[in-house]
N, CA, C, O and CB atoms as a CASP TS submission, in Angstrom:
PFRMAT TS
TARGET T0000
AUTHOR 0000-0000-0000
METHOD Language model
MODEL 1
PARENT N/A
ATOM      1  N   MET     1    -147.166  61.051  65.870  1.00  0.00           N
ATOM      2  CA  MET     1    -146.827  60.340  64.665  1.00  0.00           C
ATOM      3  C   MET     1    -147.378  58.906  64.716  1.00  0.00           C
ATOM      4  O   MET     1    -147.862  58.395  63.707  1.00  0.00           O
ATOM      5  CB  MET     1    -145.310  60.334  64.464  1.00  0.00           C
ATOM      6  N   PHE     2    -147.305  58.261  65.884  1.00  0.00           N
ATOM      7  CA  PHE     2    -147.808  56.918  66.015  1.00  0.00           C
ATOM      8  C   PHE     2    -149.310  56.864  65.774  1.00  0.00           C
ATOM      9  O   PHE     2    -149.814  55.921  65.165  1.00  0.00           O
ATOM     10  CB  PHE     2    -147.474  56.369  67.380  1.00  0.00           C
ATOM     11  N   LYS     3    -150.017  57.874  66.251  1.00  0.00           N
ATOM     12  CA  LYS     3    -151.476  57.925  66.044  1.00  0.00           C
ATOM     13  C   LYS     3    -151.788  57.978  64.550  1.00  0.00           C
ATOM     14  O   LYS     3    -152.671  57.267  64.071  1.00  0.00           O
ATOM     15  CB  LYS     3    -152.098  59.157  66.771  1.00  0.00           C
ATOM     16  N   GLU     4    -151.078  58.803  63.832  1.00  0.00           N
ATOM     17  CA  GLU     4    -151.296  58.913  62.394  1.00  0.00           C
ATOM     18  C   GLU     4    -151.018  57.566  61.714  1.00  0.00           C
ATOM     19  O   GLU     4    -151.754  57.139  60.824  1.00  0.00           O
ATOM     20  CB  GLU     4    -150.397  60.022  61.791  1.00  0.00           C
ATOM     21  N   TYR     5    -149.952  56.917  62.150  1.00  0.00           N
ATOM     22  CA  TYR     5    -149.614  55.597  61.609  1.00  0.00           C
ATOM     23  C   TYR     5    -150.756  54.598  61.844  1.00  0.00           C
ATOM     24  O   TYR     5    -151.148  53.867  60.934  1.00  0.00           O
ATOM     25  CB  TYR     5    -148.309  55.072  62.248  1.00  0.00           C
ATOM     26  N   MET     6    -151.276  54.578  63.060  1.00  0.00           N
ATOM     27  CA  MET     6    -152.348  53.626  63.407  1.00  0.00           C
ATOM     28  C   MET     6    -153.637  53.941  62.648  1.00  0.00           C
ATOM     29  O   MET     6    -154.463  53.055  62.430  1.00  0.00           O
ATOM     30  CB  MET     6    -152.617  53.649  64.927  1.00  0.00           C
ATOM     31  N   MET     7    -153.808  55.193  62.250  1.00  0.00           N
ATOM     32  CA  MET     7    -154.997  55.583  61.504  1.00  0.00           C
ATOM     33  C   MET     7    -154.842  55.271  60.022  1.00  0.00           C
ATOM     34  O   MET     7    -155.768  55.516  59.249  1.00  0.00           O
ATOM     35  CB  MET     7    -155.283  57.067  61.702  1.00  0.00           C
ATOM     36  N   GLY     8    -153.699  54.740  59.606  1.00  0.00           N
ATOM     37  CA  GLY     8    -153.493  54.329  58.234  1.00  0.00           C
ATOM     38  C   GLY     8    -153.110  55.420  57.271  1.00  0.00           C
ATOM     39  O   GLY     8    -153.366  55.307  56.073  1.00  0.00           O
ATOM     40  N   THR     9    -152.505  56.468  57.768  1.00  0.00           N
ATOM     41  CA  THR     9    -152.134  57.568  56.897  1.00  0.00           C
ATOM     42  C   THR     9    -151.102  57.138  55.853  1.00  0.00           C
ATOM     43  O   THR     9    -150.309  56.227  56.089  1.00  0.00           O
ATOM     44  CB  THR     9    -151.594  58.723  57.722  1.00  0.00           C
ATOM     45  N   THR    10    -151.122  57.793  54.716  1.00  0.00           N
ATOM     46  CA  THR    10    -150.141  57.545  53.686  1.00  0.00           C
ATOM     47  C   THR    10    -149.167  58.724  53.579  1.00  0.00           C
ATOM     48  O   THR    10    -148.453  58.860  52.586  1.00  0.00           O
ATOM     49  CB  THR    10    -150.832  57.289  52.343  1.00  0.00           C
ATOM     50  N   ASP    11    -149.148  59.557  54.591  1.00  0.00           N
ATOM     51  CA  ASP    11    -148.236  60.710  54.624  1.00  0.00           C
ATOM     52  C   ASP    11    -146.806  60.216  54.484  1.00  0.00           C
ATOM     53  O   ASP    11    -146.398  59.316  55.219  1.00  0.00           O
ATOM     54  CB  ASP    11    -148.407  61.531  55.943  1.00  0.00           C
ATOM     55  N   PRO    12    -146.029  60.781  53.556  1.00  0.00           N
ATOM     56  CA  PRO    12    -144.662  60.316  53.333  1.00  0.00           C
ATOM     57  C   PRO    12    -143.754  60.436  54.559  1.00  0.00           C
ATOM     58  O   PRO    12    -142.875  59.599  54.761  1.00  0.00           O
ATOM     59  CB  PRO    12    -144.061  61.081  52.202  1.00  0.00           C
ATOM     60  N   VAL    13    -143.961  61.464  55.370  1.00  0.00           N
ATOM     61  CA  VAL    13    -143.126  61.633  56.561  1.00  0.00           C
ATOM     62  C   VAL    13    -143.415  60.508  57.565  1.00  0.00           C
ATOM     63  O   VAL    13    -142.492  59.937  58.145  1.00  0.00           O
ATOM     64  CB  VAL    13    -143.376  63.027  57.214  1.00  0.00           C
ATOM     65  N   VAL    14    -144.681  60.200  57.759  1.00  0.00           N
ATOM     66  CA  VAL    14    -145.040  59.110  58.676  1.00  0.00           C
ATOM     67  C   VAL    14    -144.448  57.803  58.181  1.00  0.00           C
ATOM     68  O   VAL    14    -143.893  57.036  58.967  1.00  0.00           O
ATOM     69  CB  VAL    14    -146.578  58.985  58.815  1.00  0.00           C
ATOM     70  N   GLN    15    -144.560  57.542  56.888  1.00  0.00           N
ATOM     71  CA  GLN    15    -144.018  56.321  56.329  1.00  0.00           C
ATOM     72  C   GLN    15    -142.500  56.257  56.487  1.00  0.00           C
ATOM     73  O   GLN    15    -141.945  55.190  56.747  1.00  0.00           O
ATOM     74  CB  GLN    15    -144.398  56.207  54.867  1.00  0.00           C
ATOM     75  N   ALA    16    -141.835  57.390  56.331  1.00  0.00           N
ATOM     76  CA  ALA    16    -140.372  57.426  56.524  1.00  0.00           C
ATOM     77  C   ALA    16    -140.012  57.109  57.969  1.00  0.00           C
ATOM     78  O   ALA    16    -139.050  56.385  58.225  1.00  0.00           O
ATOM     79  CB  ALA    16    -139.800  58.811  56.130  1.00  0.00           C
ATOM     80  N   VAL    17    -140.771  57.638  58.904  1.00  0.00           N
ATOM     81  CA  VAL    17    -140.518  57.372  60.334  1.00  0.00           C
ATOM     82  C   VAL    17    -140.739  55.901  60.648  1.00  0.00           C
ATOM     83  O   VAL    17    -139.960  55.304  61.390  1.00  0.00           O
ATOM     84  CB  VAL    17    -141.431  58.246  61.227  1.00  0.00           C
ATOM     85  N   VAL    18    -141.784  55.313  60.097  1.00  0.00           N
ATOM     86  CA  VAL    18    -142.073  53.895  60.304  1.00  0.00           C
ATOM     87  C   VAL    18    -140.925  53.046  59.754  1.00  0.00           C
ATOM     88  O   VAL    18    -140.471  52.108  60.410  1.00  0.00           O
ATOM     89  CB  VAL    18    -143.414  53.502  59.629  1.00  0.00           C
ATOM     90  N   ARG    19    -140.464  53.376  58.558  1.00  0.00           N
ATOM     91  CA  ARG    19    -139.372  52.616  57.951  1.00  0.00           C
ATOM     92  C   ARG    19    -138.078  52.776  58.760  1.00  0.00           C
ATOM     93  O   ARG    19    -137.331  51.818  58.963  1.00  0.00           O
ATOM     94  CB  ARG    19    -139.150  53.070  56.494  1.00  0.00           C
ATOM     95  N   ALA    20    -137.833  54.010  59.215  1.00  0.00           N
ATOM     96  CA  ALA    20    -136.645  54.258  60.011  1.00  0.00           C
ATOM     97  C   ALA    20    -136.681  53.453  61.323  1.00  0.00           C
ATOM     98  O   ALA    20    -135.687  52.836  61.704  1.00  0.00           O
ATOM     99  CB  ALA    20    -136.514  55.760  60.307  1.00  0.00           C
ATOM    100  N   ALA    21    -137.808  53.465  61.989  1.00  0.00           N
ATOM    101  CA  ALA    21    -137.944  52.703  63.247  1.00  0.00           C
ATOM    102  C   ALA    21    -137.751  51.215  62.989  1.00  0.00           C
ATOM    103  O   ALA    21    -137.097  50.532  63.777  1.00  0.00           O
ATOM    104  CB  ALA    21    -139.332  52.952  63.897  1.00  0.00           C
ATOM    105  N   SER    22    -138.301  50.714  61.914  1.00  0.00           N
ATOM    106  CA  SER    22    -138.152  49.300  61.564  1.00  0.00           C
ATOM    107  C   SER    22    -136.693  48.954  61.289  1.00  0.00           C
ATOM    108  O   SER    22    -136.190  47.935  61.761  1.00  0.00           O
ATOM    109  CB  SER    22    -139.011  48.957  60.342  1.00  0.00           C
ATOM    110  N   ASP    23    -136.025  49.801  60.530  1.00  0.00           N
ATOM    111  CA  ASP    23    -134.615  49.552  60.215  1.00  0.00           C
ATOM    112  C   ASP    23    -133.737  49.589  61.455  1.00  0.00           C
ATOM    113  O   ASP    23    -132.792  48.810  61.572  1.00  0.00           O
ATOM    114  CB  ASP    23    -134.116  50.571  59.208  1.00  0.00           C
ATOM    115  N   ILE    24    -134.041  50.478  62.367  1.00  0.00           N
ATOM    116  CA  ILE    24    -133.293  50.548  63.627  1.00  0.00           C
ATOM    117  C   ILE    24    -133.529  49.278  64.437  1.00  0.00           C
ATOM    118  O   ILE    24    -132.585  48.680  64.954  1.00  0.00           O
ATOM    119  CB  ILE    24    -133.707  51.800  64.449  1.00  0.00           C
ATOM    120  N   SER    25    -134.790  48.869  64.544  1.00  0.00           N
ATOM    121  CA  SER    25    -135.121  47.655  65.303  1.00  0.00           C
ATOM    122  C   SER    25    -134.496  46.400  64.717  1.00  0.00           C
ATOM    123  O   SER    25    -134.156  45.468  65.445  1.00  0.00           O
ATOM    124  CB  SER    25    -136.615  47.481  65.366  1.00  0.00           C
ATOM    125  N   ASN    26    -134.349  46.380  63.409  1.00  0.00           N
ATOM    126  CA  ASN    26    -133.779  45.222  62.718  1.00  0.00           C
ATOM    127  C   ASN    26    -132.263  45.298  62.590  1.00  0.00           C
ATOM    128  O   ASN    26    -131.651  44.415  61.988  1.00  0.00           O
ATOM    129  CB  ASN    26    -134.392  45.091  61.347  1.00  0.00           C
ATOM    130  N   GLY    27    -131.654  46.331  63.141  1.00  0.00           N
ATOM    131  CA  GLY    27    -130.196  46.459  63.107  1.00  0.00           C
ATOM    132  C   GLY    27    -129.614  46.918  61.786  1.00  0.00           C
ATOM    133  O   GLY    27    -128.407  46.814  61.569  1.00  0.00           O
ATOM    134  N   VAL    28    -130.455  47.420  60.909  1.00  0.00           N
ATOM    135  CA  VAL    28    -129.977  47.903  59.603  1.00  0.00           C
ATOM    136  C   VAL    28    -129.216  49.220  59.764  1.00  0.00           C
ATOM    137  O   VAL    28    -128.144  49.406  59.188  1.00  0.00           O
ATOM    138  CB  VAL    28    -131.165  48.089  58.621  1.00  0.00           C
ATOM    139  N   PHE    29    -129.784  50.123  60.554  1.00  0.00           N
ATOM    140  CA  PHE    29    -129.216  51.451  60.778  1.00  0.00           C
ATOM    141  C   PHE    29    -129.155  51.763  62.267  1.00  0.00           C
ATOM    142  O   PHE    29    -129.927  51.223  63.060  1.00  0.00           O
ATOM    143  CB  PHE    29    -130.038  52.522  60.043  1.00  0.00           C
ATOM    144  N   SER    30    -128.234  52.634  62.633  1.00  0.00           N
ATOM    145  CA  SER    30    -128.271  53.264  63.941  1.00  0.00           C
ATOM    146  C   SER    30    -129.307  54.383  63.869  1.00  0.00           C
ATOM    147  O   SER    30    -129.803  54.700  62.788  1.00  0.00           O
ATOM    148  CB  SER    30    -126.853  53.809  64.366  1.00  0.00           C
ATOM    149  N   LEU    31    -129.632  54.971  64.994  1.00  0.00           N
ATOM    150  CA  LEU    31    -130.586  56.090  65.003  1.00  0.00           C
ATOM    151  C   LEU    31    -130.101  57.222  64.127  1.00  0.00           C
ATOM    152  O   LEU    31    -130.865  57.768  63.331  1.00  0.00           O
ATOM    153  CB  LEU    31    -130.812  56.599  66.427  1.00  0.00           C
ATOM    154  N   LYS    32    -128.849  57.575  64.267  1.00  0.00           N
ATOM    155  CA  LYS    32    -128.282  58.683  63.482  1.00  0.00           C
ATOM    156  C   LYS    32    -128.318  58.366  61.992  1.00  0.00           C
ATOM    157  O   LYS    32    -128.678  59.223  61.184  1.00  0.00           O
ATOM    158  CB  LYS    32    -126.835  58.975  63.924  1.00  0.00           C
ATOM    159  N   GLU    33    -127.944  57.135  61.622  1.00  0.00           N
ATOM    160  CA  GLU    33    -127.947  56.755  60.221  1.00  0.00           C
ATOM    161  C   GLU    33    -129.354  56.789  59.632  1.00  0.00           C
ATOM    162  O   GLU    33    -129.563  57.294  58.529  1.00  0.00           O
ATOM    163  CB  GLU    33    -127.344  55.373  60.054  1.00  0.00           C
ATOM    164  N   ALA    34    -130.320  56.245  60.378  1.00  0.00           N
ATOM    165  CA  ALA    34    -131.706  56.236  59.912  1.00  0.00           C
ATOM    166  C   ALA    34    -132.234  57.658  59.760  1.00  0.00           C
ATOM    167  O   ALA    34    -132.914  57.979  58.785  1.00  0.00           O
ATOM    168  CB  ALA    34    -132.596  55.442  60.881  1.00  0.00           C
ATOM    169  N   SER    35    -131.918  58.488  60.716  1.00  0.00           N
ATOM    170  CA  SER    35    -132.358  59.894  60.656  1.00  0.00           C
ATOM    171  C   SER    35    -131.824  60.574  59.401  1.00  0.00           C
ATOM    172  O   SER    35    -132.555  61.285  58.710  1.00  0.00           O
ATOM    173  CB  SER    35    -131.892  60.666  61.913  1.00  0.00           C
ATOM    174  N   ASN    36    -130.576  60.355  59.119  1.00  0.00           N
ATOM    175  CA  ASN    36    -129.968  60.959  57.917  1.00  0.00           C
ATOM    176  C   ASN    36    -130.508  60.334  56.636  1.00  0.00           C
ATOM    177  O   ASN    36    -130.805  61.047  55.677  1.00  0.00           O
ATOM    178  CB  ASN    36    -128.443  60.807  57.960  1.00  0.00           C
ATOM    179  N   PHE    37    -130.635  59.025  56.610  1.00  0.00           N
ATOM    180  CA  PHE    37    -131.084  58.334  55.396  1.00  0.00           C
ATOM    181  C   PHE    37    -132.513  58.706  55.033  1.00  0.00           C
ATOM    182  O   PHE    37    -132.814  58.982  53.871  1.00  0.00           O
ATOM    183  CB  PHE    37    -130.975  56.824  55.576  1.00  0.00           C
ATOM    184  N   TYR    38    -133.405  58.713  56.042  1.00  0.00           N
ATOM    185  CA  TYR    38    -134.821  58.977  55.787  1.00  0.00           C
ATOM    186  C   TYR    38    -135.186  60.465  55.895  1.00  0.00           C
ATOM    187  O   TYR    38    -136.325  60.852  55.633  1.00  0.00           O
ATOM    188  CB  TYR    38    -135.666  58.179  56.756  1.00  0.00           C
ATOM    189  N   LYS    39    -134.212  61.287  56.282  1.00  0.00           N
ATOM    190  CA  LYS    39    -134.420  62.739  56.383  1.00  0.00           C
ATOM    191  C   LYS    39    -135.547  63.116  57.375  1.00  0.00           C
ATOM    192  O   LYS    39    -136.385  63.975  57.099  1.00  0.00           O
ATOM    193  CB  LYS    39    -134.745  63.306  54.996  1.00  0.00           C
ATOM    194  N   VAL    40    -135.528  62.440  58.532  1.00  0.00           N
ATOM    195  CA  VAL    40    -136.482  62.753  59.600  1.00  0.00           C
ATOM    196  C   VAL    40    -135.698  62.940  60.903  1.00  0.00           C
ATOM    197  O   VAL    40    -134.603  62.401  61.065  1.00  0.00           O
ATOM    198  CB  VAL    40    -137.570  61.617  59.748  1.00  0.00           C
ATOM    199  N   SER    41    -136.264  63.696  61.809  1.00  0.00           N
ATOM    200  CA  SER    41    -135.618  64.002  63.065  1.00  0.00           C
ATOM    201  C   SER    41    -135.454  62.741  63.920  1.00  0.00           C
ATOM    202  O   SER    41    -136.352  61.901  63.984  1.00  0.00           O
ATOM    203  CB  SER    41    -136.415  65.059  63.821  1.00  0.00           C
ATOM    204  N   SER    42    -134.321  62.625  64.558  1.00  0.00           N
ATOM    205  CA  SER    42    -134.106  61.479  65.441  1.00  0.00           C
ATOM    206  C   SER    42    -135.081  61.534  66.619  1.00  0.00           C
ATOM    207  O   SER    42    -135.496  60.490  67.122  1.00  0.00           O
ATOM    208  CB  SER    42    -132.642  61.448  65.948  1.00  0.00           C
ATOM    209  N   ASP    43    -135.450  62.735  67.064  1.00  0.00           N
ATOM    210  CA  ASP    43    -136.429  62.860  68.153  1.00  0.00           C
ATOM    211  C   ASP    43    -137.775  62.276  67.757  1.00  0.00           C
ATOM    212  O   ASP    43    -138.438  61.634  68.572  1.00  0.00           O
ATOM    213  CB  ASP    43    -136.599  64.326  68.554  1.00  0.00           C
ATOM    214  N   VAL    44    -138.186  62.494  66.513  1.00  0.00           N
ATOM    215  CA  VAL    44    -139.457  61.965  66.035  1.00  0.00           C
ATOM    216  C   VAL    44    -139.410  60.448  65.959  1.00  0.00           C
ATOM    217  O   VAL    44    -140.388  59.777  66.290  1.00  0.00           O
ATOM    218  CB  VAL    44    -139.806  62.555  64.665  1.00  0.00           C
ATOM    219  N   ILE    45    -138.281  59.904  65.524  1.00  0.00           N
ATOM    220  CA  ILE    45    -138.149  58.450  65.467  1.00  0.00           C
ATOM    221  C   ILE    45    -138.208  57.852  66.862  1.00  0.00           C
ATOM    222  O   ILE    45    -138.905  56.862  67.084  1.00  0.00           O
ATOM    223  CB  ILE    45    -136.839  58.052  64.776  1.00  0.00           C
ATOM    224  N   VAL    46    -137.484  58.443  67.804  1.00  0.00           N
ATOM    225  CA  VAL    46    -137.478  57.942  69.187  1.00  0.00           C
ATOM    226  C   VAL    46    -138.875  58.025  69.773  1.00  0.00           C
ATOM    227  O   VAL    46    -139.320  57.086  70.433  1.00  0.00           O
ATOM    228  CB  VAL    46    -136.481  58.739  70.065  1.00  0.00           C
ATOM    229  N   ARG    47    -139.570  59.118  69.549  1.00  0.00           N
ATOM    230  CA  ARG    47    -140.921  59.268  70.082  1.00  0.00           C
ATOM    231  C   ARG    47    -141.863  58.215  69.489  1.00  0.00           C
ATOM    232  O   ARG    47    -142.684  57.637  70.201  1.00  0.00           O
ATOM    233  CB  ARG    47    -141.455  60.683  69.795  1.00  0.00           C
ATOM    234  N   PHE    48    -141.740  57.972  68.189  1.00  0.00           N
ATOM    235  CA  PHE    48    -142.551  56.960  67.535  1.00  0.00           C
ATOM    236  C   PHE    48    -142.263  55.572  68.117  1.00  0.00           C
ATOM    237  O   PHE    48    -143.191  54.813  68.393  1.00  0.00           O
ATOM    238  CB  PHE    48    -142.297  56.971  66.023  1.00  0.00           C
ATOM    239  N   MET    49    -141.012  55.247  68.300  1.00  0.00           N
ATOM    240  CA  MET    49    -140.640  53.935  68.840  1.00  0.00           C
ATOM    241  C   MET    49    -141.129  53.771  70.279  1.00  0.00           C
ATOM    242  O   MET    49    -141.537  52.684  70.688  1.00  0.00           O
ATOM    243  CB  MET    49    -139.116  53.745  68.778  1.00  0.00           C
ATOM    244  N   SER    50    -141.083  54.855  71.032  1.00  0.00           N
ATOM    245  CA  SER    50    -141.547  54.822  72.413  1.00  0.00           C
ATOM    246  C   SER    50    -143.055  54.600  72.477  1.00  0.00           C
ATOM    247  O   SER    50    -143.537  53.773  73.251  1.00  0.00           O
ATOM    248  CB  SER    50    -141.173  56.121  73.131  1.00  0.00           C
ATOM    249  N   GLU    51    -143.790  55.342  71.662  1.00  0.00           N
ATOM    250  CA  GLU    51    -145.248  55.192  71.636  1.00  0.00           C
ATOM    251  C   GLU    51    -145.650  53.809  71.124  1.00  0.00           C
ATOM    252  O   GLU    51    -146.630  53.231  71.593  1.00  0.00           O
ATOM    253  CB  GLU    51    -145.883  56.284  70.759  1.00  0.00           C
ATOM    254  N   SER    52    -144.906  53.291  70.178  1.00  0.00           N
ATOM    255  CA  SER    52    -145.174  51.960  69.645  1.00  0.00           C
ATOM    256  C   SER    52    -144.939  50.919  70.727  1.00  0.00           C
ATOM    257  O   SER    52    -145.734  49.991  70.869  1.00  0.00           O
ATOM    258  CB  SER    52    -144.293  51.671  68.413  1.00  0.00           C
ATOM    259  N   ALA    53    -143.864  51.056  71.491  1.00  0.00           N
ATOM    260  CA  ALA    53    -143.569  50.115  72.563  1.00  0.00           C
ATOM    261  C   ALA    53    -144.649  50.194  73.654  1.00  0.00           C
ATOM    262  O   ALA    53    -145.063  49.163  74.185  1.00  0.00           O
ATOM    263  CB  ALA    53    -142.170  50.400  73.161  1.00  0.00           C
ATOM    264  N   GLU    54    -145.103  51.399  73.988  1.00  0.00           N
ATOM    265  CA  GLU    54    -146.173  51.556  74.959  1.00  0.00           C
ATOM    266  C   GLU    54    -147.444  50.851  74.490  1.00  0.00           C
ATOM    267  O   GLU    54    -148.101  50.154  75.263  1.00  0.00           O
ATOM    268  CB  GLU    54    -146.450  53.037  75.208  1.00  0.00           C
ATOM    269  N   TYR    55    -147.772  51.037  73.249  1.00  0.00           N
ATOM    270  CA  TYR    55    -148.952  50.398  72.669  1.00  0.00           C
ATOM    271  C   TYR    55    -148.839  48.866  72.784  1.00  0.00           C
ATOM    272  O   TYR    55    -149.786  48.184  73.176  1.00  0.00           O
ATOM    273  CB  TYR    55    -149.123  50.823  71.181  1.00  0.00           C
ATOM    274  N   ASP    56    -147.659  48.353  72.432  1.00  0.00           N
ATOM    275  CA  ASP    56    -147.437  46.911  72.492  1.00  0.00           C
ATOM    276  C   ASP    56    -147.628  46.368  73.905  1.00  0.00           C
ATOM    277  O   ASP    56    -148.213  45.300  74.085  1.00  0.00           O
ATOM    278  CB  ASP    56    -146.039  46.574  71.993  1.00  0.00           C
ATOM    279  N   VAL    57    -147.142  47.090  74.896  1.00  0.00           N
ATOM    280  CA  VAL    57    -147.282  46.647  76.304  1.00  0.00           C
ATOM    281  C   VAL    57    -148.745  46.592  76.677  1.00  0.00           C
ATOM    282  O   VAL    57    -149.208  45.600  77.240  1.00  0.00           O
ATOM    283  CB  VAL    57    -146.520  47.595  77.275  1.00  0.00           C
ATOM    284  N   VAL    58    -149.480  47.652  76.368  1.00  0.00           N
ATOM    285  CA  VAL    58    -150.902  47.709  76.716  1.00  0.00           C
ATOM    286  C   VAL    58    -151.677  46.632  75.953  1.00  0.00           C
ATOM    287  O   VAL    58    -152.501  45.923  76.531  1.00  0.00           O
ATOM    288  CB  VAL    58    -151.484  49.114  76.407  1.00  0.00           C
ATOM    289  N   PHE    59    -151.406  46.518  74.659  1.00  0.00           N
ATOM    290  CA  PHE    59    -152.115  45.530  73.838  1.00  0.00           C
ATOM    291  C   PHE    59    -151.830  44.106  74.327  1.00  0.00           C
ATOM    292  O   PHE    59    -152.749  43.295  74.445  1.00  0.00           O
ATOM    293  CB  PHE    59    -151.709  45.674  72.354  1.00  0.00           C
ATOM    294  N   ASN    60    -150.571  43.805  74.609  1.00  0.00           N
ATOM    295  CA  ASN    60    -150.200  42.478  75.083  1.00  0.00           C
ATOM    296  C   ASN    60    -150.791  42.177  76.450  1.00  0.00           C
ATOM    297  O   ASN    60    -151.144  41.033  76.740  1.00  0.00           O
ATOM    298  CB  ASN    60    -148.696  42.347  75.135  1.00  0.00           C
ATOM    299  N   LYS    61    -150.899  43.191  77.283  1.00  0.00           N
ATOM    300  CA  LYS    61    -151.493  43.005  78.616  1.00  0.00           C
ATOM    301  C   LYS    61    -152.976  42.655  78.473  1.00  0.00           C
ATOM    302  O   LYS    61    -153.476  41.768  79.165  1.00  0.00           O
ATOM    303  CB  LYS    61    -151.315  44.290  79.489  1.00  0.00           C
ATOM    304  N   ARG    62    -153.663  43.337  77.596  1.00  0.00           N
ATOM    305  CA  ARG    62    -155.076  43.054  77.354  1.00  0.00           C
ATOM    306  C   ARG    62    -155.291  41.652  76.778  1.00  0.00           C
ATOM    307  O   ARG    62    -156.263  40.971  77.105  1.00  0.00           O
ATOM    308  CB  ARG    62    -155.661  44.095  76.409  1.00  0.00           C
ATOM    309  N   GLU    63    -154.351  41.235  75.906  1.00  0.00           N
ATOM    310  CA  GLU    63    -154.458  39.917  75.280  1.00  0.00           C
ATOM    311  C   GLU    63    -154.292  38.804  76.321  1.00  0.00           C
ATOM    312  O   GLU    63    -154.902  37.742  76.197  1.00  0.00           O
ATOM    313  CB  GLU    63    -153.403  39.766  74.165  1.00  0.00           C
ATOM    314  N   SER    64    -153.476  39.043  77.332  1.00  0.00           N
ATOM    315  CA  SER    64    -153.197  37.992  78.311  1.00  0.00           C
ATOM    316  C   SER    64    -154.245  37.931  79.434  1.00  0.00           C
ATOM    317  O   SER    64    -154.217  37.013  80.253  1.00  0.00           O
ATOM    318  CB  SER    64    -151.819  38.208  78.913  1.00  0.00           C
ATOM    319  N   GLU    65    -155.138  38.871  79.474  1.00  0.00           N
ATOM    320  CA  GLU    65    -156.163  38.875  80.526  1.00  0.00           C
ATOM    321  C   GLU    65    -157.323  37.983  80.166  1.00  0.00           C
ATOM    322  O   GLU    65    -158.276  37.869  80.937  1.00  0.00           O
ATOM    323  CB  GLU    65    -156.663  40.286  80.782  1.00  0.00           C
TER
END
């Protein structure tokens, strides 16, 4: 899902996962609430957030070198 997001997809499911992850990160919803509100699996949200965090670590490491 993260790959599709980075490729700029306009797929509604990908956009829902991105919004859900953002709302969780900003304290708007818990994982369960976001999953129910956006109608996406909590596993998909967690996987997206994990891949996004991995990307950030790698990207930030490259920036600091």
